[in-house]
RORO-827936 format. One record per residue (C-alpha): residue in three letters; x, y, z negated. Coordinates in steps of 0.05 Angstrom, whole numbers, plus 32768, in hexadecimal, padded with zeros to 4 digits. Each point is the difference from the previous one (the first is absolute). Example, Ala and Ser with C-alpha at 12.3 -4.5 7.8 and 13.67 -1.06 7.14 Angstrom:
- ALA_80F6_7FA6_7F64
- SER_801B_8045_800D
//
This chain:
- UNK_87A4_89E2_7486
- UNK_7FFC_7FC4_8025
- UNK_803C_7FCF_800A
- UNK_801B_7FFD_803C
- UNK_7FFF_7FBA_7FF1
- UNK_7FF4_7FC7_7FD9
- UNK_8031_7FD3_8011
- UNK_8031_7FF9_8034
- UNK_8013_7FB3_8009
- UNK_802A_7FE3_803A
- UNK_7FD8_7FE1_8040
- UNK_800C_7FB1_7FE4
- UNK_7FE4_8012_7FC8
- UNK_7FBB_8029_801A
- UNK_7FF8_7FC5_802E
- UNK_8004_7FD5_7FC2
- UNK_7FCE_8022_7FDA
- UNK_7FD3_7FF7_8036
- UNK_8000_7FBB_8008
- UNK_8004_7FF4_7FB7
- UNK_7FBD_8028_7FE5
- UNK_7FDD_7FF3_8053
- UNK_7FF2_7FB4_8013
- UNK_7FE7_7FF6_804B
- UNK_7FB7_800B_7FFD
- UNK_8005_7FB7_802A
- UNK_7FB3_8016_802A
- UNK_7FF3_7FEA_804F
- UNK_7FCE_8008_802D
- UNK_7FEE_7FD7_8048
- UNK_8014_802E_8035
- UNK_7FE4_8003_8049
- UNK_803D_7FE4_8023
- UNK_7FFD_8037_8034
- UNK_8002_8033_7FBA
- UNK_803B_7FD2_7FE8
- UNK_8042_801F_802D
- UNK_8032_8015_7FBE
- UNK_7FD6_7FE1_7FC6
- UNK_801B_7FD0_7FD3
- UNK_7FE5_7FB5_7FF7
- UNK_7FEF_7FF1_7FBE
- UNK_8002_7FB1_8010
- UNK_8025_7FCD_8027
- UNK_7FDD_7FF8_804A
- UNK_7FFE_7FC2_8014
- UNK_7FE3_7FDB_8047
- UNK_7FBB_7FEF_8007
- UNK_8014_7FD7_803C
- UNK_8034_7FE6_802B
- UNK_8012_802C_803D
- UNK_8001_7FE6_8039
- UNK_7FD2_7FCD_7FDD
- UNK_8017_7FCC_8048
- UNK_801A_7FFB_802F
- UNK_8013_8038_802F
- UNK_8019_8020_8044
- UNK_802F_8038_7FF3
- UNK_8002_8003_804B
- UNK_7FC9_800A_803A
- UNK_8011_7FB9_8042
- UNK_7FEB_7FBD_7FED
- UNK_8006_7FD2_7FC6
- UNK_8021_7FBB_8016
- UNK_802E_7FC3_7FEF
- UNK_8042_801A_7FFE
- UNK_8013_7FB2_801D
- UNK_7FE5_800C_803A
- UNK_8032_803C_8012
- UNK_8038_7FEC_7FF8
- UNK_802D_7FFE_8042
- UNK_7FDA_803F_801C
- UNK_802E_8038_8026
- UNK_8003_8037_8029
- UNK_8006_7FD0_8042
- UNK_7FD4_7FC3_7FDB
- UNK_7FC5_801C_7FE3
- UNK_7FCE_7FCF_7FDB
- UNK_7FBC_8002_8004
- UNK_7FD7_7FF9_7FC7
- UNK_7FBB_7FDF_8009
- UNK_7FED_7FF9_7FB4
- UNK_7FFF_8041_7FDE
- UNK_7FD1_8033_7FE4
- UNK_8003_804A_8010
- UNK_800C_8022_7FBC
- UNK_8007_8059_7FE3
- UNK_8026_800F_7FC9
- UNK_7FD7_7FEE_7FC4
- UNK_7FDC_7FD2_801C
- UNK_8006_7FB6_7FDA
- UNK_802B_7FC5_801C
- UNK_7FDD_7FC0_8013
- UNK_8027_7FC7_7FD1
- UNK_8020_7FDE_8044
- UNK_8024_8040_8016
- UNK_803F_800D_7FE0
- UNK_8020_8039_802A
- UNK_7FE9_8044_8022
- UNK_8015_8014_804D
- UNK_7FFB_804C_8006
- UNK_7FDA_8014_8036
- UNK_802A_8020_801F
- UNK_8028_7FC3_800F
- UNK_7FC0_7FDE_801E
- UNK_7FE9_7FF1_8047
- UNK_7FC6_7FEA_8019
- UNK_8004_7FC1_802C
- UNK_7FB2_7FF0_8013
- UNK_7FE1_7FD1_7FB4
- UNK_804B_8004_7FEA
- UNK_802C_803C_7FDC
- UNK_8051_7FF9_8021
- UNK_8033_800E_7FC9
- UNK_8041_8011_800F
- UNK_8022_7FFF_7FBD
- UNK_8003_7FC8_7FD1
- UNK_7FCF_800B_7FB7
- UNK_8021_7FF2_7FC0
- UNK_7FD1_7FE1_7FC8
- UNK_7FEA_8032_7FDA
- UNK_800A_8037_803A
- UNK_7FCE_803C_7FEF
- UNK_7FD8_7FDD_7FCC
- UNK_7FF3_8020_7FC0
- UNK_7FF9_7FCC_7FC4
- UNK_7FCB_8009_7FCC
- UNK_8010_8028_7FC9
- UNK_8037_801E_802D
- UNK_7FEB_804A_7FDD
- UNK_7FEA_7FE6_7FC0
- UNK_7FDE_7FCA_7FD8
- UNK_7FCC_7FFB_7FD0
- UNK_8016_8010_7FBA
- UNK_8042_8028_8019
- UNK_800D_803D_7FDF
- UNK_7FF2_803E_8032
- UNK_8014_8032_7FCB
- UNK_8014_7FFF_7FB2
- UNK_7FE4_8030_7FCC
- UNK_801C_8041_7FF8
- UNK_8009_8004_804A
- UNK_7FF7_804A_8025
- UNK_7FD3_7FEF_8038
- UNK_8018_800C_803F
- UNK_7FE4_8004_8049
- UNK_801E_7FC0_8023
- UNK_7FE0_7FE1_7FBB
- UNK_7FBC_801A_800B
- UNK_7FFC_7FE8_8046
- UNK_8015_7FBA_7FE7
- UNK_7FD0_8000_7FC3
- UNK_7FD6_800D_8033
- UNK_800F_7FBE_8033
- UNK_8004_7FE5_7FC0
- UNK_7FAD_8005_7FF3
- UNK_8010_803C_7FCB
- UNK_7FC6_803C_8008
- UNK_8018_8022_7FB9
- UNK_8037_7FF8_7FCC
- UNK_8008_800A_7FB5
- UNK_802B_8038_7FF8
- UNK_801F_800E_7FB5
- UNK_7FDB_8053_7FE4
- UNK_802D_802C_7FF4
- UNK_7FD2_8041_7FF5
- UNK_802D_8045_7FFE
- UNK_7FDD_803F_7FF7
- UNK_8025_8045_800C
- UNK_7FF2_803B_7FD8
- UNK_8014_8048_8026
- UNK_8007_8033_7FC7
- UNK_8003_804D_8010
- UNK_7FE7_8042_8006
- UNK_8029_800E_803B
- UNK_7FF8_7FBF_8027
- UNK_7FD7_8006_803F
- UNK_7FDF_7FC2_8024
- UNK_802B_7FE6_8049
- UNK_7FE4_8029_8041
- UNK_7FFF_8041_7FD1
- UNK_802D_8040_800F
- UNK_8017_800A_7FBE
- UNK_7FF8_8052_7FDF
- UNK_803A_8015_7FE4
- UNK_800D_7FE7_7FBD
- UNK_7FDD_7FC4_801A
- UNK_8025_7FBA_801E
- UNK_7FE0_7FC3_801B
- UNK_7FF7_7FCB_7FDD
- UNK_802B_7FC9_801F
- UNK_8017_7FC5_7FC1
- UNK_7FC0_7FDA_7FF9
- UNK_800D_7FFD_8050
- UNK_803D_7FE3_7FFB
- UNK_7FF4_7FD8_7FC3
- UNK_7FBD_7FDE_802A
- UNK_8031_7FF9_803D
- UNK_8034_7FD6_7FE4
- UNK_7FD5_7FD5_7FC7
- UNK_7FCF_7FF0_803A
- UNK_803E_7FE5_8026
- UNK_8006_7FD3_7FC0
- UNK_7FC0_7FDF_7FFB
- UNK_7FEB_8030_7FD7
- UNK_7FAD_8022_7FF9
- UNK_800F_8044_7FFA
- UNK_7FC7_8034_7FEF
- UNK_8012_8041_800A
- UNK_7FD4_802C_7FDE
- UNK_7FF4_804F_8000
- UNK_8029_8037_7FE5
- UNK_7FF6_800F_7FBA
- UNK_8015_804B_7FE4
- UNK_8029_8007_7FC2
- UNK_7FCC_7FF9_7FDB
- UNK_7FF9_7FC9_7FC6
- UNK_7FC7_7FF2_7FFA
- UNK_7FF9_7FF8_8050
- UNK_803A_7FD1_7FF6
- UNK_7FEA_7FD0_7FC8
- UNK_7FBE_7FF1_8024
- UNK_801D_8001_803C
- UNK_8036_7FCA_7FE6
- UNK_7FCC_7FE2_7FE3
- UNK_7FDB_7FEE_803C
- UNK_8042_7FED_8024
- UNK_8011_7FCE_7FC5
- UNK_7FBA_7FD5_8002
- UNK_8008_7FFC_8054
- UNK_8049_7FF1_7FF2
- UNK_803F_7FCC_7FEB
- UNK_8032_803A_8007
- UNK_7FFB_8055_800B
- UNK_8034_8028_8012
- UNK_7FED_804B_7FE5
- UNK_8028_802F_8038
- UNK_801E_803B_7FDC
- UNK_7FFA_801C_7FBA
- UNK_8037_7FDD_7FE8
- UNK_8039_8041_7FE5
- UNK_7FF3_8028_7FC7
- UNK_7FDA_8043_8030
- UNK_7FC2_8019_7FE2
- UNK_7FD6_7FD5_8027
- UNK_8022_7FB9_7FFF
- UNK_7FD1_7FE0_7FD6
- UNK_800E_7FBC_800D
- UNK_801E_7FED_7FBD
- UNK_7FDA_8016_7FD6
- UNK_7FC0_7FE2_8026
- UNK_8022_7FB7_7FFC
- UNK_8016_8006_7FAE
- UNK_7FB1_8015_7FFD
- UNK_7FE7_7FCD_8021
- UNK_8036_7FC7_7FF8
- UNK_804E_7FF2_7FF9
- UNK_8035_8027_8016
- UNK_8032_7FCE_8015
- UNK_803A_802A_801A
- UNK_8003_8050_8011
- UNK_803D_8005_802E
- UNK_8031_7FC7_8025
- UNK_804A_800E_800D
- UNK_7FF9_8001_8049
- UNK_8002_803F_8038
- UNK_7FD4_801F_8021
- UNK_7FCF_7FE0_7FDA
- UNK_8005_800D_7FB2
- UNK_7FCC_8017_7FEC
- UNK_7FD5_7FB6_8003
- UNK_7FDD_7FF2_7FCE
- UNK_7FD3_7FB6_7FF1
- UNK_7FC0_7FF5_7FC7
- UNK_7FD5_7FCD_7FF8
- UNK_7FC3_800B_7FFC
- UNK_7FCC_7FC4_7FE2
- UNK_8037_7FCE_801F
- UNK_800D_8023_803E
- UNK_8030_8032_801B
- UNK_8008_8041_8016
- UNK_8039_801E_8022
- UNK_8007_8048_7FFA
- UNK_801F_8014_8041
- UNK_8037_803F_800C
- UNK_7FCF_803A_802A
- UNK_8043_8006_802F
- UNK_7FFE_7FD0_8044
- UNK_8046_7FF0_7FFB
- UNK_7FFD_7FF2_7FB6
- UNK_7FBB_7FDB_8007
- UNK_800E_7FD6_8036
- UNK_804D_7FE6_7FE0
- UNK_7FD9_7FF3_7FBF
- UNK_7FC9_7FDD_802A
- UNK_802C_7FD8_8021
- UNK_803B_7FF1_7FC4
- UNK_7FC2_7FEF_7FCF
- UNK_7FC6_7FF0_800F
- UNK_800A_7FD9_8038
- UNK_802F_7FCF_7FE1
- UNK_7FCF_7FF9_7FCC
- UNK_7FCB_7FF2_8031
- UNK_8031_7FD0_801C
- UNK_8001_7FDE_7FBC
- UNK_7FB5_7FFB_8002
- UNK_7FFA_7FDE_803F
- UNK_8001_8029_8043
- UNK_802D_8005_8033
- UNK_803F_8025_7FF7
- UNK_8020_8036_803E
- UNK_8036_7FD5_800D
- UNK_803B_803C_8017
- UNK_803D_7FE4_8026
- UNK_8036_8012_7FE2
- UNK_8043_801D_801B
- UNK_8048_8011_7FF2
- UNK_800F_8044_801F
- UNK_8038_802B_7FE2
- UNK_7FF7_8042_7FE5
- UNK_8009_803F_802C
- UNK_8003_802F_7FBC
- UNK_800A_8000_7FC6
- UNK_7FBE_7FED_7FD2
- UNK_8003_801C_7FB8
- UNK_7FD1_7FE3_7FD1
- UNK_7FF0_800D_7FB3
- UNK_801E_7FC6_7FD4
- UNK_7FC1_7FD5_7FE1
- UNK_7FC6_800D_8034
- UNK_7FF6_7FD5_803C
- UNK_7FFA_8030_803F
- UNK_7FE1_7FF5_803D
- UNK_801E_8025_803E
- UNK_7FE4_8006_804A
- UNK_8031_7FEE_802F
- UNK_800A_8009_8048
- UNK_8023_7FB4_8014
- UNK_8020_7FFC_804F
- UNK_8034_7FDE_8026
- UNK_8046_8016_801C
- UNK_8033_7FDA_802C
- UNK_7FEF_7FC3_7FC8
- UNK_7FFE_8022_7FC1
- UNK_7FBB_8017_7FE3
- UNK_7FF9_803F_7FDF
- UNK_7FD4_801B_7FC9
- UNK_7FED_8047_7FFF
- UNK_7FD3_8021_7FB9
- UNK_7FD5_8025_800C
- UNK_7FF6_8040_7FD2
- UNK_7FE0_7FF3_7FC0
- UNK_7FC4_8019_7FE8
- UNK_7FB4_7FE7_7FE3
- UNK_7FD6_8024_8029
- UNK_8028_7FFD_8043
- UNK_7FDE_7FCC_8019
- UNK_8015_8005_8041
- UNK_803D_7FEA_7FF5
- UNK_7FD8_7FB1_7FF0
- UNK_7FF4_800D_8049
- UNK_803B_8017_8024
- UNK_802A_7FBD_7FD4
- UNK_7FFA_7FB8_801D
- UNK_801A_7FEA_7FB9
- UNK_800C_8008_7FB4
- UNK_8048_7FF7_7FD5
- UNK_7FF3_7FEC_7FAF
- UNK_8037_801F_7FD2
- UNK_7FF9_7FCF_7FC5
- UNK_7FF5_8029_7FC8
- UNK_8047_7FE6_7FE4
- UNK_8026_802C_803B
- UNK_8009_8046_7FFE
- UNK_7FFB_8005_804C
- UNK_8026_7FE4_8048
- UNK_803F_8014_8027
- UNK_8006_800F_8049
- UNK_8012_7FBB_8023
- UNK_7FE7_7FD7_7FC5
- UNK_7FCE_7FC3_801F
- UNK_7FBF_7FFD_7FDA
- UNK_7FC5_7FDB_8018
- UNK_7FC5_8030_801F
- UNK_7FB6_7FE2_7FF3
- UNK_7FE3_8010_8053
- UNK_7FC6_8014_8009
- UNK_7FF8_7FF4_803E
- UNK_8014_7FC3_8027
- UNK_8049_7FF0_8007
- UNK_8008_7FFB_804A
- UNK_7FEC_8042_800B
- UNK_8044_801F_7FD2
- UNK_801D_7FF9_8047
- UNK_7FD6_8032_801C
- UNK_801D_803A_7FD3
- UNK_8018_8037_8013
- UNK_8022_8023_7FC2
- UNK_800B_8046_800B
- UNK_801C_8039_7FC5
- UNK_7FFA_8048_8013
- UNK_7FCD_8030_8011
- UNK_7FB3_7FEE_7FFF
- UNK_7FEC_8023_8037
- UNK_7FBF_8007_8038
- UNK_8026_7FEB_802D
- UNK_8019_7FBE_7FDB
- UNK_7FB4_7FE9_7FEA
- UNK_7FEE_8005_8044
- UNK_803D_7FD7_8020
- UNK_7FF5_7FD9_7FC0
- UNK_7FAC_7FF9_8017
- UNK_801E_7FE8_8041
- UNK_8035_7FD4_7FEF
- UNK_7FC3_7FDB_7FD9
- UNK_7FDE_7FF1_8042
- UNK_8046_7FD2_800B
- UNK_7FFB_7FE0_7FC3
- UNK_8044_8024_7FDE
- UNK_7FEA_802A_7FC6
- UNK_8023_8030_7FE8
- UNK_800E_800C_7FAB
- UNK_801C_8048_7FFC
- UNK_802D_8019_7FBE
- UNK_800A_8043_7FF2
- UNK_8046_8017_7FFD
- UNK_8025_8043_7FFF
- UNK_802D_8000_803B
- UNK_803D_7FF2_7FD5
- UNK_7FE9_7FBF_7FEF
- UNK_7FF6_7FE8_8047
- UNK_804C_7FED_8019
- UNK_8003_7FDF_7FC4
- UNK_7FBF_7FD6_8012
- UNK_8014_7FFB_8040
- UNK_804B_7FEB_7FED
- UNK_7FEA_7FC8_7FD4
- UNK_7FCC_7FE7_8035
- UNK_7FCE_8000_7FCD
- UNK_7FD4_8027_8033
- UNK_7FF6_7FF6_8044
- UNK_7FEA_804C_8010
- UNK_8018_803E_7FE5
- UNK_7FD0_8041_8008
- UNK_800C_8048_8008
- UNK_7FE7_803D_800A
- UNK_8036_802F_801C
- UNK_7FE7_8050_800E
- UNK_801F_8024_802E
- UNK_8031_8030_7FDD
- UNK_8044_8018_8007
- UNK_8027_7FD4_7FDB
- UNK_7FCE_7FC7_7FEE
- UNK_7FF8_7FC4_8035
- UNK_7FF6_7FC5_7FCF
- UNK_8033_7FC1_7FEE
- UNK_8033_800C_8030
- UNK_803B_7FD9_7FE4
- UNK_8001_7FBA_7FF0
- UNK_802E_7FD7_7FDA
- UNK_8034_7FD7_8035
- UNK_7FE7_7FBF_7FF0
- UNK_7FBA_8015_8012
- UNK_7FEA_800B_8047
- UNK_7FBE_802A_8009
- UNK_7FC9_8023_8033
- UNK_7FC6_802C_7FF5
- UNK_7FC0_7FF9_8025
- UNK_7FDB_803A_800F
- UNK_7FB6_7FF4_7FF0
- UNK_7FF4_8052_800C
- UNK_8000_8044_7FEF
- UNK_7FD0_8022_7FD9
- UNK_7FF4_804A_7FD5
- UNK_800F_8011_7FC1
- UNK_7FED_8041_7FD4
- UNK_7FDB_8020_7FD5
- UNK_7FBA_7FE0_7FE9
- UNK_7FE0_802A_7FD7
- UNK_7FB2_800A_7FEF
- UNK_7FF9_8051_801B
- UNK_8031_801A_8032
- UNK_803F_8016_7FF0
- UNK_803E_800A_801F
- UNK_804D_7FF2_7FF2
- UNK_800A_8047_7FDC
- UNK_7FCA_7FEC_7FCD
- UNK_8029_7FCA_7FDE
- UNK_8022_8037_7FCF
- UNK_7FB9_800C_7FE2
- UNK_7FD9_7FBF_8008
- UNK_7FFB_7FBD_7FDD
- UNK_801E_7FC1_8026
- UNK_8000_7FB4_7FE9
- UNK_8049_7FE4_801C
- UNK_800E_7FBD_801D
- UNK_8035_7FCC_7FDE
- UNK_804B_8004_8000
- UNK_8029_7FF9_8039
- UNK_7FB5_7FEE_802F
- UNK_7FFE_8028_8047
- UNK_7FCC_802F_7FE1
- UNK_8022_801B_7FBF
- UNK_8045_8009_803A
- UNK_7FCA_8026_8027
- UNK_7FE1_802F_7FCF
- UNK_8050_800F_7FE0
- UNK_8015_800E_804D
- UNK_7FC4_8030_7FFE
- UNK_8010_8020_7FBE
- UNK_804C_800B_8019
- UNK_7FEB_8025_8047
- UNK_7FD0_802A_7FD6
- UNK_8038_8011_7FC4
- UNK_7FCF_7FE1_7FCA
- UNK_8022_7FD0_7FC5
- UNK_7FDD_7FCD_7FE8
- UNK_7FEF_8026_7FC0
- UNK_7FDC_8037_802A
- UNK_7FCE_7FD0_800F
- UNK_7FC8_7FE5_7FD1
- UNK_7FFB_7FBF_7FFE
- UNK_803F_7FE6_802A
- UNK_8014_7FD5_7FC6
- UNK_7FAC_7FD7_7FFE
- UNK_8007_7FC9_8032
- UNK_7FCD_7FD6_8020
- UNK_8017_7FBA_800E
- UNK_7FDF_7FF4_8049
- UNK_7FD4_8030_8032
- UNK_7FBB_7FEB_7FD9
- UNK_8011_801D_7FC3
- UNK_8022_803B_801A
- UNK_7FB7_8013_802B
- UNK_7FD6_7FF6_7FC1
- UNK_8030_801C_7FD4
- UNK_7FF1_8040_8035
- UNK_7FBD_7FF0_8002
- UNK_7FEC_8004_7FB6
- UNK_8020_8045_7FF9
- UNK_8044_7FED_7FD2
- UNK_802A_8015_8035
- UNK_7FF9_8027_804A
- UNK_802F_7FDF_802E
- UNK_802F_7FCA_8015
- UNK_802B_7FE0_8033
- UNK_7FD7_7FC9_802B
- UNK_7FF1_7FF0_8043
- UNK_7FBB_801B_802F
- UNK_7FE7_7FC1_7FFF
- UNK_8006_7FFE_7FB2
- UNK_7FE6_804F_8000
- UNK_7FC5_7FE3_8031
- UNK_7FF0_7FC6_7FD8
- UNK_7FEF_802E_7FBD
- UNK_7FE0_8032_8029
- UNK_802C_802E_7FEE
- UNK_802B_803E_8022
- UNK_8045_7FEE_8022
- UNK_8036_8038_801A
- UNK_8034_7FD1_801D
- UNK_8047_800B_7FF3
- UNK_8039_7FC9_8029
- UNK_7FF4_7FC2_802B
- UNK_800B_7FC0_7FDC
- UNK_801A_7FBD_8016
- UNK_7FE0_7FBB_7FED
- UNK_803A_7FCD_8008
- UNK_800D_7FB8_7FED
- UNK_803E_7FE0_7FF7
- UNK_8008_7FBF_8013
- UNK_8049_7FD8_7FF2
- UNK_801E_7FE5_8044
- UNK_8006_7FBE_7FEA
- UNK_7FAA_7FF8_7FED
- UNK_7FF9_800C_8050
- UNK_7FF8_7FC2_8011
- UNK_7FCC_7FF5_7FC5
- UNK_7FB4_7FF1_8028
- UNK_7FDD_8038_7FCD
- UNK_802A_8038_8018
- UNK_7FFB_7FE5_8048
- UNK_7FB6_800B_7FF4
- UNK_800E_803D_7FD9
- UNK_8024_801F_8040
- UNK_7FCF_7FE3_8036
- UNK_7FBD_8031_7FD8
- UNK_802C_8038_7FF5
- UNK_8012_8008_8049
- UNK_7FB7_7FEA_8015
- UNK_7FCF_8034_801E
- UNK_7FCE_7FE1_7FD1
- UNK_8026_801F_7FC6
- UNK_801F_803A_8018
- UNK_7FB1_8019_8010
- UNK_7FF6_7FEE_7FB5
- UNK_8036_8026_7FE7
- UNK_7FEC_8049_802C
- UNK_7FB0_7FF4_7FE9
- UNK_7FFE_7FEE_7FBF
- UNK_804A_8010_7FE3
- UNK_8009_8037_801B
- UNK_803F_7FEF_801C
- UNK_802E_801D_803C
- UNK_801E_7FB4_802B
- UNK_8022_8025_8029
- UNK_803A_7FD2_7FE4
- UNK_7FE0_7FD2_7FE6
- UNK_802A_7FB7_8002
- UNK_803D_8028_800C
- UNK_8039_7FE8_7FD1
- UNK_8045_8028_7FE3
- UNK_8038_7FD2_7FEF
- UNK_8019_8002_7FBB
- UNK_8052_7FE1_8003
- UNK_8032_7FFD_7FBE
- UNK_8015_8048_7FF1
- UNK_7FD2_8029_8036
- UNK_7FF1_803D_7FF0
- UNK_7FCF_8020_8030
- UNK_7FC4_7FF1_8023
- UNK_8004_7FCB_8027
- UNK_7FEA_8007_8048
- UNK_7FB8_7FE6_8016
- UNK_7FFA_7FC1_802A
- UNK_7FBB_8000_8030
- UNK_8002_7FB6_8001
- UNK_7FEE_7FED_7FBF
- UNK_8033_7FDE_7FCA
- UNK_8029_7FD6_8022
- UNK_8018_7FBD_7FEA
- UNK_8043_7FF5_7FE2
//
């Protein structure tokens, strides 16, 4: 029987083992200058010449003796007869010590009039002003930028000596298909090698992505041996766990030495490293989030020690919007979204999961919970490693609540104004605490129009909110076959999470039909979102669920309308002056956005842009206002 891990070392121990076992390869090559961006210099680069090599003009004009211009003014122009016409970059004869710009020169026969005195050295570039022969241009270990390429070209270089670290990336798995392929059921697109190649190439590595290898030990061994001959380091993507088709540890052990299998970090725990004839072979987990984390936290710092350029992410302190429990003894890396609200920077953690790749797309940073910590509490200030430019944090709208198609359309429209909506799923009961804590800009709620249900109506006495109406849609029974509401006692349903609008509708409908939950098959089974619900129905694990007409149409399922539902955004009154909220209001009021809501989202927009006010202790739905959100 296989052991799941041969060892479980800390991240620091793993890096130390790798550094001791594998000295830098120290190889280099001459690279054409036009192909050198991103590469790392293998030696210092010195200027072979002086630039400029002689005094030259810094402006178009005339070269003069500055003493002959003394006293010149608007009312007393001075005629200069001894001068030389020059263009920018022309050498300056030694007898002249200043340039008068052509804009300040007026013809007067053979002479030229100047109306402003010139100072000695004016607009003259001295020899060596840019660089002198033998001066250092780039140090060893420098990552070459476009500005460096321009300078090296100016100084006479057409090649540069760069470090060479060749990385081979070998994807393994029967379930994998190449990018650009629509995967059949049970197959997935191979993307880990795409990420690794892109990330490490930016560091200056020369990456080779090999074709996908099936889970066949002989074929994996053959391809691995080829990759070892052609590279300094090999990454094997997948095959690091303990499944029947996971052969990586056995192959590494048969060809060399397995240094460790398992690192105390999450995600990425199954990572392994072997020594094959003095070269490192790294087995990365198959799940994308785990693979990317293991690469970033283990492979990247190791390659930096080998001489590649590290990715310098900005670190920003932020206040945590939620509790973050963590397992003691493990370094944990959690994707987060960061935004600023009223001068405070907040970080919202995304759901954890090694296969939840969209959480990395939605995030703009990540939090490192160290191994000695059992987690962090709400309100704790922690360092966030940004994955975007720091200035973009001030263009983020933090939103908590339901993720509906209308919100997705709004997010796309706001992106055209350089504003990014980051949405965090939350139960309705969590909206008011988040808005009260001021840890989000917007609360999103779906309000079914059922007797006794009107969404959030009361707010604490110290909080003033307004609800902006986005659109109205139909929700009802989504099913594979034609059904009626009366069939609910005879079919299998898939339910929505507790307290969600969809679950409220199902409970109301069952009460109207005189059915109790225990009379409905599948009532206790929950789908965390609409996509999971439709997949459950499509694959015949349930017959029906509650969803929107747009959701049913996108999945090719049937739809029976039950009740209308309003999509609303809850906004604090004291946030209305925020330029991001004002941009949001402008978008919602626009004809273009309302057309999108109708055509792509299936929403009714007769009330789009109207608001209802939520006052302290207010216990009925406020009246809509046609002019939209009023300013406080």
